Residue, then its C-alpha position, 0 to 999 in steps of 0.5 A: m901175594t904168593q899162595n902155597v896151594v893152587e886154589g880153585m882147581t877142579p879134578l882133571a878128567l882122566p881118560v878111561s882106558s878101554t882095558s879098565g876092566e882088565t887092569s893087570r895084577s902088577i898095576r893093582e899091586a902098585h896101586a895097593r902099595g901107593a894106597s898103603a904109603w898114603p892112607a890119607l889120600h883117596v885114589t881109585c884103581e881106575q884113576f891110578h890106571s888111567q893116569i898110567v895110560r895118560a902119562s905113558g900110553e896104553g899097555a904101559a907097565a906099572p910104575s916102579h915108584a908106585e908110592d910117588f905115582y899114587f901121590c901124583v895121581a892125588c895131586t892131579n885130582a886136585d886133592t887139597l891134602a895132597h897139594e899141602l903135602l907137596e908144598a911141605g915135603y918138597f918145596p923147601q928143597l925146590r926153593q934152595i935150588v931156585q935160589g942157587v940160580v936166582m939171588d933175588g928173593a922176590a924173583v924166587d917167590d915168583i918162580l916157585q909160584d909159576l912152578r906150582m901153576r905149571l905142576l898143578a893148574g890147567a887142563s894138562p898139569k905137568i904133574a900128570t906127566y910123571q911116569g913113576r920111573g924115577a923118584l919124584g924128588s929128582w923129577l921135581r928138582k929138574a922141573a924147578l931148574y927148568a923154571a929158573r932157567d926160563y926166568c933167566r932167559e926171559k930176564t936176558s931177553e928183556r935186557r936185550r930189548q931194553r938195550a936195543i931201545s937205548l941204542q936206537q934212541e942214541l942213534q936218532p939225530r938231535d938238533e944240537p949233537d953233543a961231541a961227548p955222547r958221540a965219543a962215548n958211543q964210538n968207544e962203545r962200538e969199538c968195544e963191541q967190535a972187539w968182543s965180536t972179534a974175540k967171540r969168533h976166535m973162542p971155542v963154542a963150549d967157552l962161549q956157552l959157559l960164559e953165557h950161562r955164567f954172565g948172560s943167564e947169571m947162573s951161579i957156580d953151584t948151579l953150573g956144577p950139576i949142569y956140567a956134571v963136575h965138581r963146583a971147583t972144576i967148573a969155577r976153574r973152567v969159567q976162569r980159563a974161559l974168562q981169561r981167554a976172552r979178556r986176552l982176545a978182546r984186549n988184543a982186538l981193541a984199538a991201541e988207546h983202549r988196551d989199558l982198560m982195567q980188568w973190571e971194565l973188560d968184565a963189564m963189557m963182557r957181561d953186556w956182550c953176553v946179554a946182547r951178543e950179535t950171534s947166538v951160541q946155537e948159530l955158531g955151532 
């Protein structure tokens, strides 16, 4: 059952700066702006300064987004009200971002709960690393996108593992081998070889884009911001890469398989993206 607030937490023991008695005027002013913006949250100037040291190092300047930084210090201190405000003020939008990457509702809930734990739990909660140099909303959106991408990578790795187990089982000798499974396995191997050939002749950028779209199952709406282009532009790029991959794979197939329907090619490409022999990073 997903919990909106991480329970059972104790305040993080923030490091005490050696210059705590000489807190600069700019930091005191930043703390005052934060306290004015969040009167219901209690954060001392010492705690405020200590988290600056923790996040940015000794001698760091006051955060430019003092109000957001003050709020994050309260969250780091395990302030229940701060956690509730974080949930109500930011998580509805974070849910939309995760849903843009992962369509499964149960998976979205799991990812958001994992994000809550990353941000708020443990000896080194991620929210304590926020430096206050940019808006907290933007910082949280990136954290949500990373959590969703991590989930997609784990899901892809699990599919690869299951595929490897399945192939290993198929290759084990049987007492009475059946000709039909052998033929199916031979066809599958020929298809995989064709995709391997296509892969070697495709630009690395196209390979990476197809792996994001089909291997990690990222939506066009998610890919647009990643590539910093409009969704229509990224959709066209995906289609061009897809058409190039289809053409190369079809040319590499044996003659008896070149009349495969487009949907069959696309199904094979999805498997290829999940279980490809060489990673995009290695090709680079």
